[in-house]
C-alpha positions in Angstrom: 109.7 91.6 93.4 106.0 91.8 93.3 105.2 95.0 95.3 102.1 94.9 98.0 98.8 96.6 97.0 98.5 97.8 101.2 101.9 100.3 102.6 101.9 100.9 106.7 102.7 104.1 107.8 106.7 103.4 107.9 107.2 101.9 104.8 105.4 104.8 102.7 108.3 107.3 105.1 111.3 104.6 103.9 110.2 104.7 100.8 109.9 108.5 100.6 112.4 109.6 102.5 109.7 111.4 104.8 109.6 112.3 108.7 107.2 111.2 110.7 105.8 114.5 111.4 105.8 115.6 108.1 104.2 113.2 106.8 101.6 113.7 109.7 101.5 117.5 109.2 100.0 116.0 105.1 97.4 114.0 107.0 96.8 117.1 108.8 96.3 119.1 105.9 93.9 117.5 104.4 96.7 116.5 101.5 97.1 113.0 101.3 95.1 109.6 100.6 92.4 108.6 102.9 93.5 105.1 104.5 92.0 101.7 104.3 89.9 100.4 107.3 90.5 96.6 107.5 88.6 96.6 111.3 88.7 98.1 114.3 91.8 98.2 116.3 93.3 97.7 113.5 96.3 99.4 112.1 94.8 101.8 109.3 96.3 101.3 105.8 97.5 103.3 102.6 97.0 101.8 99.1 100.1 101.7 97.3 98.6 103.4 93.6 96.9 106.5 96.0 100.3 106.6 97.8 102.3 106.9 94.1 100.2 108.9 92.8 100.6 111.0 95.5 104.1 111.2 95.6 103.9 111.3 91.0 104.3 108.0 90.5 
């Protein structure tokens, strides 16, 4: 199955077994890769390659 190149927050939480509070704490600490903005008012997405690099995959 082909994996999508961009991930939503819910995808990250599910795949890496994180709670929302833990995920947003990592973001607040400036540790997590920056999201990709696809336009004003559109949900921010994360590059799968950045997420996998962060988690050491």
